[in-house]
C-alpha positions as CSV (number, residue, x, y, z in Angstrom):
1,M,3.8,1.4,-7.2
2,S,0.0,1.8,-6.7
3,T,-2.1,3.6,-4.0
4,L,-5.3,2.9,-2.4
5,R,-7.0,5.3,-0.4
6,I,-8.6,3.5,3.1
7,R,-10.2,4.9,6.4
8,G,-8.7,8.1,5.5
9,A,-5.3,7.3,4.7
10,T,-3.7,6.5,1.2
11,L,-1.6,3.4,1.4
12,D,1.3,2.8,-0.9
13,F,2.3,-0.6,-2.2
14,D,4.1,-2.4,-5.1
15,V,3.7,-5.5,-6.5
16,T,6.8,-7.5,-8.3
17,G,6.5,-10.6,-10.5
18,D,4.1,-11.3,-13.4
19,D,2.5,-14.6,-12.2
20,G,2.6,-17.4,-9.5
21,P,1.0,-17.5,-5.8
22,L,1.0,-14.0,-4.2
23,V,3.0,-13.4,-1.1
24,V,2.4,-10.2,1.2
25,Q,5.4,-8.6,2.8
26,L,4.6,-6.0,6.0
27,H,7.4,-4.2,8.2
28,G,7.8,-3.4,11.6
29,L,6.8,-0.1,13.7
30,M,8.5,2.9,12.3
31,S,9.8,1.1,9.6
32,S,8.8,0.8,5.7
33,R,9.3,-1.5,2.9
34,S,12.4,-0.3,1.7
35,R,13.8,0.6,5.1
36,D,13.4,-3.1,6.0
37,S,15.1,-4.0,2.7
38,H,17.8,-1.6,3.8
39,L,18.1,-3.6,7.0
40,G,18.2,-7.2,5.3
41,L,14.7,-8.1,6.3
42,D,13.2,-8.5,2.9
43,L,12.9,-12.1,2.9
44,G,11.2,-12.3,-0.3
45,R,13.9,-11.9,-2.5
46,A,14.8,-15.5,-2.3
47,L,11.5,-16.6,-3.9
48,R,11.3,-17.2,-7.6
49,G,7.7,-18.0,-9.6
50,H,6.0,-15.6,-7.2
51,R,4.3,-12.4,-7.2
52,I,5.4,-9.9,-4.4
53,L,3.1,-7.0,-2.8
54,R,5.2,-5.1,-0.2
55,L,2.9,-2.6,1.8
56,D,4.1,0.6,3.4
57,A,1.6,0.5,6.7
58,R,-0.4,3.5,7.3
59,G,1.5,6.7,8.3
60,H,4.9,4.9,7.3
61,G,7.1,5.1,4.3
62,G,5.3,6.2,1.3
63,S,1.4,6.1,2.9
64,T,-0.2,8.7,4.0
65,G,-1.4,8.7,8.0
66,T,-4.4,9.7,10.0
67,D,-4.6,11.7,13.5
68,D,-6.4,9.0,15.8
69,P,-3.7,6.8,17.3
70,I,-6.6,3.8,17.1
71,D,-6.2,3.5,13.6
72,Y,-2.6,2.4,14.1
73,R,-3.7,-0.5,16.1
74,W,-2.6,-3.9,15.1
75,D,-6.3,-5.4,14.4
76,N,-7.2,-1.9,12.5
77,L,-4.0,-2.3,10.3
78,A,-5.2,-5.9,9.5
79,D,-8.3,-4.0,8.0
80,D,-6.0,-2.2,6.0
81,L,-4.5,-5.3,5.0
82,L,-7.5,-7.3,4.0
83,A,-9.0,-4.0,2.1
84,V,-5.5,-4.0,-0.3
85,L,-5.6,-8.0,-0.7
86,D,-9.2,-7.6,-1.8
87,A,-8.1,-5.0,-4.4
88,V,-5.2,-6.6,-5.3
89,A,-5.9,-10.6,-5.4
90,P,-9.7,-11.1,-4.5
91,G,-10.5,-14.5,-3.2
92,E,-6.6,-15.4,-3.5
93,A,-5.3,-17.5,-0.6
94,V,-1.7,-15.6,0.0
95,H,1.4,-16.3,1.9
96,G,2.0,-13.4,4.3
97,V,5.4,-12.6,6.1
98,G,6.4,-9.7,8.2
99,P,8.2,-8.3,11.5
100,S,6.8,-7.4,14.8
101,M,4.0,-5.1,13.8
102,G,3.8,-6.8,10.8
103,T,3.4,-9.9,12.9
104,G,0.7,-8.7,14.9
105,T,-1.4,-7.2,11.8
106,M,-1.1,-10.3,10.0
107,L,-2.3,-12.7,13.1
108,H,-5.4,-10.0,13.5
109,A,-5.8,-10.5,9.8
110,A,-5.9,-14.5,9.7
111,L,-8.6,-14.3,12.6
112,K,-10.8,-12.0,10.6
113,D,-10.7,-13.7,7.3
114,P,-9.4,-17.1,8.1
115,V,-9.4,-18.6,4.6
116,R,-7.1,-15.8,3.1
117,F,-3.9,-17.1,3.9
118,A,-2.1,-20.2,2.6
119,S,0.8,-19.6,5.2
120,L,2.0,-17.3,7.6
121,T,5.9,-16.3,8.3
122,L,6.4,-14.3,11.7
123,M,9.6,-12.4,12.1
124,V,10.8,-11.4,15.9
125,P,7.1,-11.6,17.3
126,P,7.0,-8.4,19.7
127,T,5.9,-8.1,23.4
128,A,2.4,-9.4,23.9
129,W,-0.2,-10.1,27.0
130,G,1.7,-9.7,30.1
131,T,4.6,-8.1,28.9
132,R,2.9,-5.5,26.4
133,R,2.0,-3.1,29.3
134,A,5.6,-2.3,30.0
135,Q,6.6,-1.8,26.1
136,A,3.4,0.7,26.0
137,E,4.7,2.8,28.4
138,V,7.8,3.3,26.8
139,Y,6.1,4.2,23.5
140,R,4.0,6.5,25.4
141,T,7.2,8.0,26.8
142,N,8.6,8.3,23.6
143,A,6.0,9.8,21.9
144,D,6.1,12.9,24.6
145,L,10.4,13.0,23.9
146,I,9.3,13.6,20.3
147,E,6.7,16.3,20.7
148,R,8.7,18.3,23.4
149,H,12.5,17.7,21.9
150,G,12.2,16.4,18.1
151,V,12.9,13.1,16.6
152,E,16.6,13.8,17.0
153,A,16.3,13.3,21.0
154,F,14.4,10.0,20.2
155,V,17.1,8.8,17.6
156,K,20.0,9.5,20.1
157,L,18.2,7.8,22.7
158,G,18.1,4.8,20.8
159,S,21.5,4.6,19.6
160,T,22.4,3.7,23.5
161,T,20.2,1.0,23.3
162,P,22.1,-2.4,23.0
163,V,21.4,-4.3,20.0
164,P,20.9,-7.9,19.6
165,P,23.6,-10.0,18.2
166,A,21.8,-11.3,15.5
167,L,21.4,-7.5,14.5
168,A,25.3,-6.5,15.6
169,D,26.2,-5.7,11.6
170,A,23.0,-3.8,10.9
171,P,23.0,-0.2,9.3
172,E,21.9,2.5,11.0
173,S,18.6,4.2,10.1
174,L,16.2,6.6,10.6
175,P,12.2,5.9,11.5
176,A,10.2,6.0,8.2
177,V,7.5,8.1,10.0
178,D,7.1,11.9,9.6
179,E,8.3,13.6,12.7
180,S,4.7,15.3,13.0
181,L,3.3,12.0,13.1
182,L,5.4,9.8,14.6
183,P,4.1,10.6,18.4
184,T,0.6,9.6,16.8
185,V,1.8,6.4,15.5
186,L,3.7,5.6,18.9
187,R,0.6,6.2,21.0
188,G,-1.2,3.8,18.4
189,A,1.2,1.3,18.9
190,A,0.9,1.4,22.9
191,T,-2.7,0.5,22.2
192,A,-2.0,-2.7,20.2
193,D,-1.4,-6.5,20.9
194,L,-1.6,-9.9,19.8
195,P,-4.9,-11.5,19.7
196,P,-6.0,-13.4,22.8
197,K,-4.2,-16.9,23.1
198,D,-7.1,-18.8,22.7
199,E,-8.0,-17.2,19.7
200,L,-4.5,-17.9,18.3
201,T,-5.3,-22.0,18.6
202,R,-7.8,-21.4,15.5
203,I,-5.1,-20.4,13.3
204,D,-3.8,-23.9,11.5
205,V,-2.0,-22.7,8.3
206,P,1.6,-23.6,8.1
207,T,3.1,-20.9,10.2
208,L,7.3,-20.2,10.3
209,I,8.4,-18.4,13.3
210,L,11.6,-16.5,13.1
211,A,13.0,-15.3,16.3
212,W,16.4,-13.8,17.7
213,T,18.1,-13.6,20.9
214,G,18.8,-10.5,23.3
215,D,16.1,-8.3,22.1
216,P,13.5,-7.5,25.1
217,T,11.2,-5.3,22.2
218,H,10.8,-8.6,20.6
219,P,11.4,-11.1,23.3
220,L,12.0,-14.9,22.5
221,R,9.2,-15.8,25.0
222,T,6.7,-14.6,22.6
223,A,7.6,-16.5,19.8
224,S,8.2,-19.5,21.8
225,R,4.6,-19.2,23.2
226,L,3.3,-18.5,19.5
227,N,5.0,-22.0,18.4
228,E,3.4,-23.4,21.7
229,L,-0.2,-22.2,20.9
230,M,-0.3,-22.6,17.1
231,P,-0.8,-25.9,15.8
232,N,1.0,-26.1,12.7
233,S,3.9,-24.0,13.4
234,R,7.8,-24.4,13.8
235,L,10.3,-21.9,15.6
236,I,13.7,-21.1,14.4
237,V,15.9,-18.8,16.8
238,A,18.7,-16.7,15.2
239,R,21.6,-16.0,17.5
240,T,24.1,-14.3,15.2
241,P,24.0,-12.5,12.1
242,Y,24.6,-15.4,10.1
243,G,21.3,-16.8,11.4
244,V,19.4,-13.9,10.1
245,M,21.3,-14.3,6.9
246,A,19.6,-18.0,6.3
247,W,16.1,-16.8,7.0
248,P,15.2,-15.7,3.3
249,G,16.0,-19.1,2.3
250,L,14.1,-20.9,5.3
251,F,11.1,-18.5,4.1
252,A,11.3,-19.5,0.4
253,E,11.3,-23.4,1.6
254,H,8.4,-22.5,4.0
255,V,6.4,-20.9,1.2
256,I,7.0,-23.3,-1.5
257,T,6.2,-26.3,0.4
258,A,3.2,-24.8,2.5
259,G,0.5,-27.3,2.4
260,V,2.7,-30.0,1.1
261,E,2.5,-33.2,4.0
262,L,5.7,-34.0,5.2
263,T,6.9,-37.7,6.0
264,P,8.0,-38.9,9.3
265,T,11.9,-37.5,8.4
266,G,10.7,-34.3,7.1
267,S,11.5,-34.8,3.5
268,I,9.2,-34.1,1.0
269,P,7.1,-37.2,-0.7
270,V,8.0,-37.5,-4.6
271,V,5.5,-39.1,-6.8
272,P,7.2,-41.1,-9.6
273,T,6.2,-40.5,-12.8
274,S,5.9,-43.3,-15.5
275,R,8.4,-43.8,-18.4
276,A,6.7,-44.2,-21.7
277,S,8.6,-47.9,-22.9
């Protein structure tokens, strides 16, 4: 494991693999790289011949945080991400993957540094634009709840929330954010949003969008709109846990074939090699 001091926080990350293209894997709000692995959202496990950088966002997992909610806005988390990439892989185009908050972070980073990403994989995109206002109010309410009654009351409230069909078999887990910092992180999330729609049309790297149904916090509506806006994207929707089980393989295929021009049938053209006579 490695750390990097950035804007008042120490970011914790690890890199596995000795060679090959670099993949950076982010996580969602209140999660961490180890928690996502526990939930089956570690898509990099299906890749071979790549280096995998797994980063805990500020305030999450092994990373320390700051006391300003604005530091947790996705465009600011994008600055953290780009700083880590400059330190670990200066000048290298990387493949990015992450759910929810990780999706928001990567989209802002891709607009700040358009040549940094060779491909993007956006997992369960969160509420955005018109639907973000209501979700922001939920985050502020939960922050107040934690300050008044503790994280146990927050976890108990979450246990009564309907689970998306694709997560029916997922194990229970606690927030990967210290209780004293969690209200600040949630208030920061309430200020975050995806980039404006007209800016997203400029992101033309190969993009895979993985969504599921039945989750108002990660509505299919956002994923569909991203697919419409981004010129080089495709959308795959999981409706059961079996659909999510296919995601690591789909992600690996996407990373390996990024930049490879497909034929009209969707197959990868193979250039024949000459044989010695």
